[in-house]
C-alpha atoms as an extended CHARMM CRD file, in Angstrom:
* protein
*
        55  EXT
         1         1  MET       CA             11.8740000000      -55.4530000000      -30.1950000000  PROA      1               0.0000000000
         2         2  ARG       CA             14.6950000000      -57.5760000000      -28.8210000000  PROA      2               0.0000000000
         3         3  GLU       CA             17.0100000000      -56.0950000000      -26.2070000000  PROA      3               0.0000000000
         4         4  THR       CA             20.7300000000      -56.8110000000      -26.4380000000  PROA      4               0.0000000000
         5         5  GLU       CA             23.3200000000      -56.1160000000      -23.7790000000  PROA      5               0.0000000000
         6         6  LEU       CA             26.2700000000      -54.1270000000      -25.0900000000  PROA      6               0.0000000000
         7         7  PHE       CA             29.3380000000      -52.8270000000      -23.2800000000  PROA      7               0.0000000000
         8         8  ILE       CA             30.8130000000      -49.5930000000      -24.6610000000  PROA      8               0.0000000000
         9         9  ASP       CA             34.4410000000      -48.9780000000      -23.6850000000  PROA      9               0.0000000000
        10        10  THR       CA             35.3750000000      -45.3270000000      -24.2440000000  PROA      10              0.0000000000
        11        11  GLU       CA             39.0740000000      -46.1980000000      -23.9880000000  PROA      11              0.0000000000
        12        12  GLU       CA             38.6490000000      -48.6080000000      -26.8820000000  PROA      12              0.0000000000
        13        13  ILE       CA             36.7740000000      -45.9380000000      -28.8580000000  PROA      13              0.0000000000
        14        14  ALA       CA             39.5700000000      -43.4290000000      -28.1340000000  PROA      14              0.0000000000
        15        15  GLU       CA             42.2100000000      -45.8770000000      -29.3830000000  PROA      15              0.0000000000
        16        16  PHE       CA             40.1360000000      -46.5470000000      -32.4990000000  PROA      16              0.0000000000
        17        17  PHE       CA             39.7880000000      -42.8320000000      -33.2730000000  PROA      17              0.0000000000
        18        18  TYR       CA             43.4940000000      -42.2820000000      -32.6530000000  PROA      18              0.0000000000
        19        19  ARG       CA             44.5120000000      -45.0240000000      -35.1110000000  PROA      19              0.0000000000
        20        20  GLU       CA             41.9760000000      -43.9610000000      -37.7250000000  PROA      20              0.0000000000
        21        21  LEU       CA             42.9380000000      -40.2840000000      -37.5320000000  PROA      21              0.0000000000
        22        22  ILE       CA             46.6290000000      -41.1870000000      -37.9000000000  PROA      22              0.0000000000
        23        23  LYS       CA             45.7540000000      -43.2690000000      -40.9980000000  PROA      23              0.0000000000
        24        24  ARG       CA             44.0160000000      -40.2080000000      -42.4520000000  PROA      24              0.0000000000
        25        25  GLY       CA             46.9890000000      -37.9420000000      -41.8980000000  PROA      25              0.0000000000
        26        26  PHE       CA             45.9260000000      -36.2170000000      -38.6740000000  PROA      26              0.0000000000
        27        27  THR       CA             48.0650000000      -36.0290000000      -35.5440000000  PROA      27              0.0000000000
        28        28  PRO       CA             45.6320000000      -36.1900000000      -32.6220000000  PROA      28              0.0000000000
        29        29  THR       CA             46.7640000000      -35.9930000000      -29.0330000000  PROA      29              0.0000000000
        30        30  GLU       CA             45.6780000000      -38.6040000000      -26.5310000000  PROA      30              0.0000000000
        31        31  LEU       CA             43.3870000000      -36.0220000000      -24.9180000000  PROA      31              0.0000000000
        32        32  GLU       CA             41.7480000000      -35.1980000000      -28.2680000000  PROA      32              0.0000000000
        33        33  SER       CA             41.0750000000      -38.8730000000      -28.9220000000  PROA      33              0.0000000000
        34        34  GLU       CA             39.5570000000      -39.2710000000      -25.4460000000  PROA      34              0.0000000000
        35        35  GLU       CA             37.3380000000      -36.2250000000      -26.0250000000  PROA      35              0.0000000000
        36        36  LEU       CA             36.1350000000      -37.6720000000      -29.3390000000  PROA      36              0.0000000000
        37        37  ALA       CA             35.3190000000      -40.9490000000      -27.5780000000  PROA      37              0.0000000000
        38        38  ASP       CA             33.3380000000      -39.1020000000      -24.9010000000  PROA      38              0.0000000000
        39        39  ILE       CA             31.4610000000      -37.1240000000      -27.5660000000  PROA      39              0.0000000000
        40        40  THR       CA             30.6540000000      -40.3600000000      -29.4040000000  PROA      40              0.0000000000
        41        41  PHE       CA             29.3860000000      -41.9420000000      -26.1910000000  PROA      41              0.0000000000
        42        42  ASP       CA             27.1990000000      -38.9070000000      -25.4570000000  PROA      42              0.0000000000
        43        43  TYR       CA             25.8650000000      -39.0100000000      -29.0240000000  PROA      43              0.0000000000
        44        44  LEU       CA             24.8660000000      -42.6630000000      -28.6970000000  PROA      44              0.0000000000
        45        45  ILE       CA             23.0310000000      -41.8370000000      -25.4620000000  PROA      45              0.0000000000
        46        46  SER       CA             21.2700000000      -38.8110000000      -26.9860000000  PROA      46              0.0000000000
        47        47  LYS       CA             20.0320000000      -40.9680000000      -29.8880000000  PROA      47              0.0000000000
        48        48  CYS       CA             18.7620000000      -43.6170000000      -27.4220000000  PROA      48              0.0000000000
        49        49  ILE       CA             21.0560000000      -46.2010000000      -28.9920000000  PROA      49              0.0000000000
        50        50  ILE       CA             22.5490000000      -46.9840000000      -25.5920000000  PROA      50              0.0000000000
        51        51  GLU       CA             21.7120000000      -46.2750000000      -21.9480000000  PROA      51              0.0000000000
        52        52  GLU       CA             24.3010000000      -45.2200000000      -19.4170000000  PROA      52              0.0000000000
        53        53  TRP       CA             24.4450000000      -47.4800000000      -16.3760000000  PROA      53              0.0000000000
        54        54  ASP       CA             26.3430000000      -46.6460000000      -13.2240000000  PROA      54              0.0000000000
        55        55  GLU       CA             27.8360000000      -49.6920000000      -11.5660000000  PROA      55              0.0000000000
């Protein structure tokens, strides 16, 4: 299996969720969008899709 380096930016995920939720008629707060991004990041780790690296 080939290994690929991938950088996950939770701020970018939060912005994506915010925009997409607005499009769907929701009114998320900035904090809610950040929480969703953190949950998504944790999910990707739990499914072994990504590894968390501390710099």
